[in-house]
C-alpha positions in Angstrom: -14.1 -3.7 -23.9 -15.6 -6.5 -22.0 -13.9 -5.8 -18.6 -16.4 -5.5 -16.1 -16.2 -3.8 -12.0 -16.2 -7.6 -10.4 -13.1 -8.9 -12.9 -11.6 -5.7 -11.7 -11.9 -6.0 -7.9 -10.9 -10.2 -8.9 -7.2 -8.4 -9.9 -6.9 -6.1 -7.0 -7.6 -8.8 -4.5 -5.4 -11.4 -6.8 -3.0 -8.6 -6.8 -3.2 -8.0 -2.8 -2.8 -11.9 -1.9 -0.1 -13.0 -4.1 -2.0 -16.1 -4.8 -5.3 -16.7 -6.9 -6.7 -19.2 -4.2 -6.0 -16.7 -1.0 -8.1 -14.1 -3.3 -11.0 -16.4 -4.0 -11.4 -17.7 -0.6 -11.6 -13.6 0.6 -14.0 -13.1 -2.3 -15.9 -16.3 -1.9 -15.9 -17.5 -4.8 -14.0 -20.0 -6.7 -10.6 -19.7 -8.1 -11.7 -20.9 -11.5 -13.7 -17.6 -11.0 -10.7 -15.4 -10.4 -8.5 -16.9 -13.1 -10.9 -16.5 -16.2 -11.5 -12.9 -14.9 -7.6 -12.3 -14.8 -7.8 -14.2 -18.2 -10.3 -11.8 -19.9 -8.1 -8.6 -18.4 -4.8 -9.6 -20.2 -6.5 -10.5 -23.2 -8.3 -7.0 -23.4 -5.5 -5.3 -22.1 -3.1 -6.9 -24.4 -0.8 -7.7 -21.5 0.7 -9.8 -19.2 -0.5 -8.9 -15.8 1.3 -11.7 -13.1 4.0 -14.1 -13.5 3.0 -17.3 -11.9 4.7 -18.9 -9.6 4.6 -22.5 -8.2 3.5 -20.4 -4.7 1.7 -17.8 -6.1 2.0 -15.1 -8.6 3.4 -11.3 -8.7 2.4 -8.6 -10.9 4.3 -8.0 -13.8 5.4 -4.1 -14.5 2.6 -3.8 -16.6 0.4 -5.2 -13.8 1.5 -3.2 -11.4 0.5 0.1 -13.6 -2.7 -1.8 -14.2 -3.3 -1.7 -10.7 -3.0 2.0 -9.5 -6.1 2.5 -12.6 -7.9 -0.2 -11.1 -7.7 0.9 -7.4 -9.0 4.6 -8.6 -11.9 2.8 -10.8 -13.0 1.3 -7.7 -12.7 4.3 -5.4 -14.6 6.3 -8.0 -17.1 3.8 -8.2 -17.9 4.2 -4.3 -17.1 7.7 -4.4 -20.5 7.7 -6.8 -22.6 5.4 -4.6 -21.4 7.7 -1.6 -22.3 11.2 -3.2 -25.9 11.6 -3.5 -25.8 10.9 0.2 -22.7 12.1 1.8 -21.7 15.1 0.5 -22.1 17.5 3.4 -21.4 21.1 2.3 -23.2 22.2 5.7 -20.2 20.7 7.9 -17.7 23.4 8.3 -14.7 23.4 10.5 -10.7 21.9 10.5 -9.1 19.1 11.0 -5.6 18.7 12.1 -3.8 16.0 10.7 -0.1 14.3 10.9 1.5 11.9 7.9 4.6 10.6 7.6 7.0 11.2 4.8 5.8 7.8 2.9 2.1 8.1 4.0 2.3 11.8 2.5 3.9 11.2 -0.6 2.3 7.3 -2.0 -1.1 7.0 0.2 -2.8 10.2 1.6 -3.3 12.0 -1.5 -6.1 10.2 -3.1 -8.4 9.3 0.0 -7.7 13.0 0.7 -8.6 15.0 -2.3 -11.9 12.3 -2.2 -13.1 13.8 1.4 -12.6 17.5 0.1 -15.1 16.6 -2.9 -17.5 15.2 -0.3 -16.8 17.9 2.8 -15.8 20.8 1.0 -16.6 23.1 4.2 -13.9 21.2 6.0 -10.5 22.2 5.9 -7.8 19.8 6.3 -4.3 21.0 8.2 -1.8 18.6 7.2 1.6 18.4 8.5 4.4 16.0 7.7 6.6 14.5 10.6 8.2 11.5 12.0 5.9 8.8 13.9 7.6 9.5 16.8 6.2 13.2 17.0 2.8 12.2 15.7 2.5 10.1 18.6 3.4 12.7 20.8 1.3 15.2 19.0 -1.9 13.1 19.3 -1.5 12.4 22.9 -1.0 15.9 23.9 -3.9 16.8 21.9 -2.6 19.3 19.0 -3.3 16.7 16.4 -6.9 15.3 15.7 -5.8 12.6 13.8 -2.7 11.0 12.0 -2.0 8.5 8.7 0.5 6.5 10.1 2.3 2.9 9.5 -0.2 1.2 12.2 2.2 -2.0 12.8 5.0 0.7 14.5 3.2 2.1 16.8 4.9 2.3 20.3 2.0 4.1 22.6 -0.7 1.5 22.0 -1.8 2.1 25.5 -2.5 5.8 24.4 -3.7 5.6 20.8 -6.2 3.9 18.9 -5.6 2.8 14.9 -8.0 1.6 12.3 -5.5 0.1 9.7 -7.0 0.7 6.1 -4.7 -1.3 3.8 -2.3 -3.8 4.0 0.6 -3.5 1.4 2.3 -6.6 0.6 6.3 -6.2 0.6 8.3 -7.7 -2.2 11.7 -8.2 -3.8 12.6 -5.3 -6.3 15.1 -6.6 -8.6 16.5 -5.0 -12.1 15.3 -6.0 -15.2 16.7 -9.4 -16.1 18.3 -10.4 -12.5 18.4 -14.1 -12.1 16.3 -14.0 -9.3 13.5 -12.9 -11.1 13.4 -15.8 -12.8 13.8 -18.6 -10.0 11.1 -20.6 -8.9 11.2 -19.7 -5.4 13.5 -17.1 -3.5 14.0 -16.6 0.2 15.6 -14.1 2.2 18.8 -16.8 2.0 19.0 -16.4 -1.4 18.7 -12.5 -0.8 21.4 -12.0 1.4 24.4 -12.5 -1.0 23.0 -9.4 -3.1 24.2 -6.1 -2.3 21.2 -4.6 -0.6 19.7 -0.6 -0.7 18.3 -0.1 2.4 15.4 2.8 2.4 15.7 4.6 6.0 12.5 6.8 6.2 9.2 5.6 8.3 11.9 3.3 10.3 11.9 1.1 7.4 15.7 -0.3 8.4 14.2 -1.2 11.5 11.4 -3.0 10.4 13.5 -4.8 7.9 16.1 -5.6 10.1 13.7 -7.1 12.4 12.0 -10.0 9.7 15.7 -10.5 8.6 17.1 -11.6 12.1 14.0 -13.6 12.8 14.8 -15.8 9.6 18.5 -15.8 10.9 19.8 -13.4 8.0 21.0 -10.1 7.8 20.9 -8.0 4.4 24.4 -7.1 2.6 23.8 -3.2 2.8 25.7 -1.1 0.5 23.8 1.9 0.4 21.5 3.4 3.1 19.2 6.7 1.8 16.3 8.7 2.7 14.6 8.6 -1.0 12.1 6.4 -2.2 13.5 7.4 -5.8 17.1 7.1 -5.1 16.2 3.2 -4.1 14.2 2.9 -7.5 17.4 4.3 -9.6 20.1 2.2 -7.5 18.0 -1.2 -8.0 17.0 -0.4 -11.9 20.4 0.3 -12.6 21.4 -3.0 -10.9 23.5 -1.4 -8.3 21.3 -3.9 -5.7 18.2 -5.2 -4.9 15.7 -3.7 -1.9 12.7 -5.4 -0.4 9.8 -2.7 -0.4 5.9 -2.3 -0.2 3.8 -2.3 -3.4 2.2 1.0 -2.2 5.8 2.9 -3.2 6.5 0.5 -5.9 6.6 2.0 -9.9 7.8 -0.2 -12.7 10.2 2.2 -13.9 12.7 4.9 -12.2 13.0 8.4 -13.1 15.4 7.6 -15.5 13.4 5.3 -17.3 14.8 1.9 -16.2 12.7 -1.1 -15.6 12.1 -2.7 -12.3 10.7 -6.3 -11.8 8.9 -7.2 -8.4 8.6 -10.3 -7.1 6.8 -12.3 -4.3 9.1 -14.2 -1.7 8.3 -17.4 0.0 9.4 -16.0 3.4 6.7 -14.4 5.4 7.6 -10.8 5.0 5.4 -8.5 7.0 3.1 -6.3 4.9 3.3 -2.4 5.6 -0.2 -1.4 7.5 -1.4 1.9 6.6 -4.4 3.1 8.9 -6.0 6.1 11.2 -4.7 6.9 14.4 -6.2 9.1 17.1 -5.9 10.1 20.9 -7.8 6.7 23.1 -10.8 7.8 24.8 -10.7 11.4 22.9 -14.3 12.7 22.1 -13.5 13.9 18.1 -15.0 17.2 16.9 -17.6 16.2 14.1 -14.7 17.3 11.2 -12.4 14.8 12.6 -15.0 12.2 13.0 -16.4 12.8 9.5 -12.9 12.1 8.1 -12.5 9.1 10.5 -15.8 7.9 9.3 -15.3 8.5 5.9 -12.1 6.5 5.3 -13.3 3.6 7.6 -16.3 3.6 4.8 -13.8 4.1 1.5 -11.6 1.2 2.5 -14.3 -1.1 3.6 -16.6 -0.6 0.8 -13.7 -1.0 -1.8 -12.6 -4.3 -0.2 -16.4 -5.6 0.4 -18.4 -4.5 -2.8 -20.2 -6.8 -4.9 -21.2 -4.8 -7.6 
């Protein structure tokens, strides 16, 4: 198999940017280099990883599956590079970390597992709660750190943040939906469709904000706090949804397929990152976790291996 880490990095950058040109600009390489890398990956995997549109590209179901593994590969390489110098058996203590439902289910497990391997003497005390309570407890000092949606912060004057990932929001559709084959898709096109609205982590407030900014409203037929319910409802044709790549999976629990495609409108990404009390002096364990996440996600984006 002739797959290289560089090709995987080019694939991830393209998946995150939604455009080959934007990925090439971010990476500092030519568009042809990115295009060729994707062609090699598609040839080696035997699957089409992207759908091509006039305004960019969107992952296929197979592409989304490959993206999950690709991110694990780059993380594993970074772990291997850091392991000889970063494993700290001498550091002991406890860090209290708050996180919201979406973060706990779809983002936090992997980086926290890697942190535990590098710092086996540090105990992570994890708490799932809504963002409002997390902010209150950060300010009060009863939480050391939080992993939250940084774009929704209310107490910005009292809390510092660092965004770790920006997860694009895309339109989720049942298999063979007419919009999955359209050359361009906007919120105006989606507005007449029955819409499944997710409620957790203030998803509805965020959605209504960008819908109203474009002068439209979604035709909501069902509201739920369950991402799996959204997945099942979309897959069975009950409606469509706009959610982030972080929570996307190409199949529902029942085994029905879900398509995801990029939209022409400027739908904001879902930004996930660390938060801590502004001006607080973090103890060594909390600082180790913050620094570990900073290095992990900045190194993953900047690696040139």
